[in-house]
N, C-alpha and C positions, 0 to 999 in steps of 0.2 A: 128397634124405634130411630136410632141414628141411622140404619142400615136405609129403611124406607125416605127418611130425610133427604140421603144425598140421592138417593134415585130419581125422586122427585125434582131435586136443583137440575143434574145433569140432564133430566127430559126434558127441562123447560129449556137446558142452553140451547140442546137440539131443533129445540120448536122455535127457537128465535133464529139459530143461523139460516135454518131453511124459510125462515119468512123471508132474513136479507135477503138471501138467494134467488127467490120467488120475486123479490121486488127488481133484482138485477138484471133479470132475464127479462122483464116486463119490461125495463129502461130500456136496456139495451134493444129489445124489438121494436120500441118507439120507436128511436132514435134511428135504426136502420131501416123504418117505413117511412122517414121523413121524405115529404118532394125533395126534389133534385133543386129545387132553386131555393127553397129554405136553405139546405144545406151549402151552398155556393155565396148564400147571403152572409148566415152564420159564419163561414171560413173569411170575410171581409170585415166582419164586425171585431174579429179576437186578432189581427193583426199586429196592432199596436200591443196586443195583452200579453198572450202566449202564442209560441211558436205549438207547443202541443196542442194547445186546441184549436188552433187552426186544423192540423192534422189530421186531429179527431174530426173535423167534417169535411176539410177540402178531397183528400181520400176517398172516403165513398162517394163524394159526389163525383169525381174524376172516374171511378168505374160504373157510376150507373151511367154520365154521361157517354162513356166510351160506347156501351153497351145500347145506349140509342143511337150513337152516330151522331153528338152535339159534340162535335171538338172544338167551338167555337166558348164551350161550356169548359168544356178541359182545360183548355188555354186558358180561362180565366180566373180556375182552382190553380194551377201552375202560379200563375204570375202572384196569386195569394201568400203561397206557400213561401215561394223567393221571396217576397217585401217582409213577411215576418222573421226569413232566415236574419235578412239584408240589415233590417232594426235591428236586430239580437247580434249583429256585429260578426256572422259565421256566414263570411264570402265564398268559403268553395261549395255549400250547399246551397246558397244563393244560387250561386252558378249551375248548378249541376239541372234545378228545377228550370232553370231559365233555357237552359239547353235543351231539356225536354217540351216546352213550350214555344221554341224556337221550331222543333220537328214538326209538334203537333200545326202548327200557323200554315204548315203546306197543304194542309187535308182543308182549307175554309177560304173562303173568298171574303176577306175583310180588310183590306188595307190598314185601318186607323188602327185598327187589333195588334196586327204585324208590324207597324210603326211605332206601338209603344215597347212590344219585346226588343225591337231595337234600341229604343232609347234605352230601358233598364239593361241591356248587353253592354252599352257603353258606357253606363255610370259604374259596376260592377267592374269590367276593364280597368276602365280608368283608377277608380278606389286602388285595385290591386297592383297599380304600376305598370300594366300590360298597353302600353300605348297604342302598338299599332293595330290591336285587334280595337280597343275604346274607338279608334279612327273609321275603324272599317265599317262598325255599327251605327257609328252616327253620322257616315256617309250614306246608308242604307237609311237610313230614318229618313235622312234630309231631302233624296230623290225621291222616296214613298211621298213625304209631305208636299214635295213641289208638283208634283202627279195630280194631288187629292186638292191643291188650291190652298191649302192652308199656312195661310201667310204667316202666321206667327208663330204657329211649332216648326214653318219653315227657318225662319228666324234665329232660331233659339237652337236647333240643330246645328245650325252655323255657327252659332257663338260656343260651342260645346267643339267643335270643331276646332276653332281659333285658339281656344284654352289645351288642345291638345298641342298645335303648333308652334305654342309658344312654350309648350314643356320639353317637344322634342328641338329648339331653337332654331326653327322655323320661320324667324321675324318678320319675314317680309308676306308669307303666306297668309301668320296670323291675322297681322294687321290689314290684308287686305280681306280677310273673313270678316272679322267685326267690321270693318266700315257697310259690309252689305249686310250683316244684320243691323248696324246700327241706323240705315235709311229705312228698313222696314219698318222698326219700333216707331222713329221718329214718327213716321206717315200716320201709324196707328194711334199716335199719342200716350203711346205706353212710357211714363216716366221713367218708373221705376226700371224698368227692363233699359230705357236709354242711360240712365246712371249708371247702372252695373258695367254697360257697355265700354262706357268713357274709362270706368275705373279699370277692364281690363285692357283697353289702347293705353290709358298711360303705364302698367304693368311694363308691356311688352316694351316700350319704349325707355324705361327705367330701367328693363335688363338689356337693352338695347347702348344702355349708357349715356342715352340722348335725354339727359334731366331738363332740361326745358322744357321738349315739349310731354316729359312725363306731370312733371308740375301744371302744364297748362290741361290734359285732360283730366288730370284730380281734380284742379279746381272747379272746371266742367260739371265735373260731378257730385261736389259739396254743394253746387248753388241748387242743383236740383235735389240733392237730396234734405236740404232746408224745409220741404213741405213735406217729407215722409218719416215713418215711425221705423228704424230698424235699428235694432242694437246689433245687429251682426254685420252691417252694411259699416255702420259708426268704427267697429271693432276694423273691418279692413280697413278703412281709412287713417286708424288713428297710426297701423302696422303700417303702412305704406308711407305714410310723413316721417314715420322713424326711418325708415330704410335711408330717406333723402338728405335725410339730418346725418345719418351716418355715412351717404356715401361723401357729403359735403365738409366730414371729418367734425361734425357739430355735437359729440357724444355725450354731454349732459342734456340736450334735448333731444337725441336721440333713446335713452333710456328712460325719460318720460315719458312721451309716446311708445315704446312698449309697454311698458308699467300699465299705461291707459289702457291700451288695447287684451292686453293679459285680464285686466279685473274685466272691460264687459264679456269676453270669451267665458273666463268663470261663472259670470252672472248667468249667462244662458247655457253654461254645461256645453260649448261647442269646444270638443278637446282638442279637435286637430288644429283651429284656430290657437288654440294655449300653447300648445307646443312650437306653432310659426313662432308666438310673441318672444316664446325664451329661446328659442334659436337667435330671433336678431340682437336680445340682452346678452348671449354668449360671445356674439361676434362682436357687439360694442364690447362688451370687458375682456374681450382678448387683445383688441385694436387700443387699448388704455393700459394695458397690460398687469392687469386684477389676472392671472392664468388660473390660480386655483377655484376662483367663484367662476369665471368660464369656465372649467371643466365641468365641476359640478351642475351649473345651470344647461349643458349640453347632454349630460348623461341623463337631467330629467325628463328633457326635451324626446330621449330618444325611446325612453320608458311608455312617454305615452303612444310616440308614433307606431312602436311594437302592438299597444294594445289596440290602436283602430288599424293597424295594417297598414298605413301610410309609407310606402315602400320609399318612393322617392322622396320623402322627407326623411328618410331614414339612411337614404345615397346621399342626399346633400350633408345629413349634419355626420356621418363617417367620415366623410373629404374634411368638414372642419375642423372636426378632431383632431384630424391628422394634420392640419395646417396649426392649429396650437400649437401641439407638442413640437412639432417641428423649429417652431419659435421658441421653444424651451429645451434646443438642441438635443430633442429623443428620437433620433431616425429611424432606430428598429421599430419601437411602439406607433410610431406617426404609420410606417409602412403597414403593419398591421391591418390599422386601420383604413388603408386606402384599397388594400385587397377587398377585404367588408363591402367598401363603398363601390368599388368597381364592379364587383361581379353583379351586385344588386342594378347596378345603372345600367350593365349591359343586359340583363335581363328584360327591364324595362324601357330601354330603348332613348335612355335620358341622357342626350350627346353633351351638355352643358355638364355635368358633373365629372362623364367621363375626361373631359379635355381639362376641367381644373385639375383633377387627380392625377394625369400625365405629367404636367407643370408640375404638382407636388412629389411627387414619385422622381422626375429627375432631380430637386430641389434636394431631396432626401439621400438621393445616391449619390450624387455629388458632398453633400458631408458627411456621407461615411468613405471618402474617396474611391468609392466605384465608378470611376468616369465612364466603362463602358456601356453599363448601363444608364447610367444618366444620358449619355447621348444617344442611346436606344428612343429613353422616352422623352427628349427631344422631338427626336424626328417623329415620334406618335402625335404629341401636342402640336407643331405645327401641323402634319395632314389633316388632322381633323379639325383643327382650327380655320385651314384652310376648307372645308368642304363644311362646315357650317355655315361659314360668310359666302361660299361660292352660291348666292341664290338667285333668284329670278331676274334684279337687276343687274346682273354682271352680264345675262345674256344680250342682251343688245350688244352691248362694247365686245363681249367675245364675237359676236354675227360680224361684226365688223372690221375687227380685228383679223377673223379667219379669210373674211371677203377680200381684205387689203392684200394679203397674204398669197392667197389665189389669184388674184392678180397679178403681183410682182413675181409669183413662179412663172407663169405664164406669161411674162413679159421675157422674164428670162429665157426663157424657152424658144420663144422667136428670136430671138437677138441669137443664139446659136445656134438655129436652125439657117440662118442668113449668113452668118458668118461663114458656117459649114459648108454653104452653095458657092461663096466668094473663095472660099478656099479650093473646092474644088476647082474650078474657071480658073485660079491664077497655076494649079498645081499641071493641070493640062496644056498650060502656054509654055511651063517650063521643064529643061532638060531632067532626067535624071539622074546626073550626076551633083548639077546644083539642092537638087533636093536631099541625095544621100548626105553630102556637105553639111547642110543645113541640119538634118537629122541628128545628124553624130555630134555637131556641134551644142545642141539644144540637150543632146541625153550628155556630154561631156558636162554641160552646165547643169543639167538637173541633181546629177550626182556630186559633184563639187558643191552644189546648197545644201543637200542630205546630209554631207559628211560635217560642213565647218557650219551649218547655218541651224543646226538639230537641237541647241536650247533656247535658241531665239523662237522657232518654231512653237516650241514649249510654251515660252513667254506669250506669243501671239494665242493659243489657245485658251491659256489661262485668261487672256484677255479678253476672250469673247466669252467664256462664262460667264467673268464679273459682269459685263454686259448686260448677258442675258439677265442674271442675277439683280441686275440693278434696275430692269425693265419690271420685273414681276415686284420688286420692293417699290418704288414709286407707285405703280399701278395698285397702292394698298386698298383691299375692298372696303374697312371700315372706313376710311375717308369716301372713299365712292358712296358707298350705299348714304350715310350722312347727307353729303352734300347734295345728292338727288333728293334726299328727303327734303332739306331745307327749300329747295327748289321749286319742289312739289309745292309745299305751305306757302310760297311767294303765289303761286299760280293761283293755286285754291281761297288761299285764305286772306293776300294782301293786296298784290298788285300782277297783275299777268302780263305785263309789257316788262314789267322790269324783271322776271321771273323768266320770259321768253329768253334778255338777256342775259342773264346770269346762265340759263342752259346754254346757249349759243357760247359762252366762253369756258362752259365746262367741256363741251365739244373740243373748241380748240385745244385745251390742255391737255383732251386727251389723244386730239392727233399731233400732239408737238411731242409727248411723253411715245410714241409709238416711232414716229420719224428719229429723233434726238439721240434715242438709246442704239439707232444703228448706226450712226456717226461718228466718227473720231473727232473732228470739230466741225461746229455749227458756226452760222451767224452770231455775233452775240446778240443783236435786234432780236430776233428769236426765242435766245435764252432770255433775255430780259422780260419779254412778252409772256413766254410761260409762268414765269417768278410772280408777275405782276397776277394772270388768270389766279393762278394756285392760292395766294394770299387773300386774293377778294373773296374766293371760294370760302376758304377759311375764315372770314371775317363775317359771312352769313353762317355758316354750318355753329358759330363760337357765339351768336348774336351780337355781333363788334364789342366786344370783348378788349379787342385790340385796336391800335391803329398802325401804320405801315409807311414808308417812305423807301423809295429807288432812286438812290442818286447815281448819274452817270458823269464824269467828267468831263466837258466840251472837248480835251483834245482828241478824246477816243472816236473813233470813227466806227459805228455801232454797224454800219451794212457792212464793212470792208473787214470789219475784225472778226476774226475766227477763235473757239476758245473750246475745249473738251465738254462736252453737255453733264449736264444736271450733276456738278461739282458742290455746286452751293444750294441746292435744296434740300437734300438732307438733313443740314445743320438749319436751314429756315424749319424745316418742319417739326426738330428738336425745340425749337425756342417757342415752338406756338403748343404742342401738345404736352409739352412737360415744363417750359419754362412759365405759362403763364396757365399752368394747372393750381387751381383755388385760390388764385389772388384777388384781394377784396380792392384793387385801383385797379385804373386801367392801363392797359399793357401795351406798350409800344415797342417796335422792330425797325431798325434800319439797315438795307442793305446799299453797299455803295459801291463800287467800281472806280479805281483810281491805274493809273498809268504807269509803270516803270522801265527799269532798261531792261526792254529783252522780255517784259512779262506783265502780268495786269492783277492788281492787288483787289480781290477781293473781302470787305468787312462785313461781318452780320453780327449786330450789336441789340440787346436785349436787354427788357428792365425787368424780365423774368425773376423768378428764386433761386438762380444762381445753380450750381452743377453740382453742390455737396446735397444741397436741397432737394431736389431733383430726384440726388439718389435716395435718400431717405425715406420720400414720397415713395419711391418704390419698391419698400421693403415690403417683406409678408411672401404669400406666394409667386409675386414677379420679382422679388427680391435680385436674382440671376440671371435677369432678361435683358436683354442689351438692342439699340437700334441695329437692326438690321441695314439698313441704307447706312447709317453711320459709318459701319464696320466695311462694307463697302465700297465707300468713296475713300476711308484709310489705303484700301489695298490698291484702288486704282492708281491713286497717288505714287505709292510705293512702285508698281508696275511700270507707270507714266518714266519716271525716274532710270528704271534698269533697262529701258527699253531705247532712251533718247541718251543714256548715260552722260546726263548733266545733273545736276542739282537747281533744275527750275523750279521744282516743285515743291512747294512746303505746307505744312498746316500746323496752327495755333490755336490753341482752345486757353482762354483764361476765363477765372471769377470774378468779375469786375466789383471791386470797395469803395466807402466814400473812405472821407480822413480817419473817423470812429473806430472802423474796421467791420461797420455795416453792410450786409451784400448789398450791391444797384444791378446786378444781370450778368450777363454773360459777354464775349468777346469771343467772334473765330474769325480768326486771318488764314484767307487760303491763295498762296502765292502760282501762279502758273503762268505758262508761255504762251502767246499768241500767233497766230499765223494773217497775215496780210492778205485776201481774196479779191 
């Protein structure tokens, strides 16, 4: 009886399993028999739910569509799969299916769908940090949308291109591209997109360290944001304001706004934004000396960036950690983080981080006493910095300079040809004996000159090298770009006539630098004009942060008095760039020229923060940086004294203080000889 009961039980289990198997076969057969459109639709429905569900319907749909030659449908299903993987943060798989979709797009004629593939490729490459590839596909998307006449999609592609240019430190290209898409969005009354574009323009100017322009565009964005409900944008704006406050050394306010941004990002579960706010907090705590807190927050941000595959953020934060460790005098640990940062920055083409890393490498190796490696990284830093800032707005100046040099070269060739012709005529009229005697005398003079003046020749060569360095240091790319942008603002938004006048002054300043750098002595009148033009342009650039005066003693005849050029300008630049940095009162700069016995005394006085305070503000990643132009000027003064064998050149720099010992500014005195022309 027990055996019979067991047999019946086993038979019922087998029948139940057979029933389930039969039902599964029927269900699978029913799914296989679903029409192509239904499979494609179901794949799209499951994008936000499950990757497996999307694959369950998309893969059979792809097979059916390929058999039927419906390659547009094949592309649609590949796009559904990549979106599901993208939502799941599986970027490698998303990229693989996008590439399949790209291959299939060559087999059908639908530019809108091709553009969608290019757009998705751009997004994934950007998110994984491959900026060059992201830019390539955004450009292809832009070209297609332009052909199709889809203005708003064209503008969106331009905006994405601007975002890549910004990350590549191509700031002028980013600005130009953003203004192109801004115009389209404004004409279409797309307030939300106009608002986001204003914000992006503000970001570029902020990174370019032009904080007045950054605030101007942030405020325009906030004006539009009043009528829009966007949590993510609110987070962006709080984060941006925190950055501006941090740059202005208002650290308490910066911490408040970073925490607001972090709270908003956490509320909407925007992890990349949370990491960004954490990074800002870590930088701020490092600035106020709370190193342990800063270190922990950096690590928290890095963990989030790893999870969301934010390689750009990782490159930045590894570099930031290195700076923090360097501030704690741990150069070896700093170098390890710098290697990680630079490896990622090179792979993604993030040149701004590479530049900062080279500077931090230099400081770390200097701290270790390895000055050879420190020098190597200083040279890499200077080369990359020059390449970053050598952008479109220098092209016009370079063209002018090249044209000028070509004309001068041709002029010298013409003079030499004319002299050769005259010499041929003269030589034909003289007898061979006289010519021979002259040649022997010349040969003797040359030999004597080579023997007796070797040291002097070396000094002259050094002087020429210094003059070339001086020209490069005076034609400061950062000053020229900001001056041109300030002039552009006057022309476009304020007073076109006044802007044109400033542009003329800028051109005159460039001509003066090119001319004066080639001359050993120039008229004092030209030197004064150059200084006045420079100061007037700096006033525009810094929004009248300071006033100035240039005073010449009436006993000096400025037209006939000749002096060595551009000795005063580097110290004037230091007063403006460093003395007036972050002051909260009106700055004032005084430049005066007074006669002395066989010399002229140049006196430069400012009411800035003083020498020591300026050095303190420059600490951190720039603490070993010195003004190249100032160093060159000191070397020129030493070389002048050696060449002329007189102690007529002197330089004295001192910090000014009141009776209570409070710093009231800086005074520079330069004594130089002069000639009468």
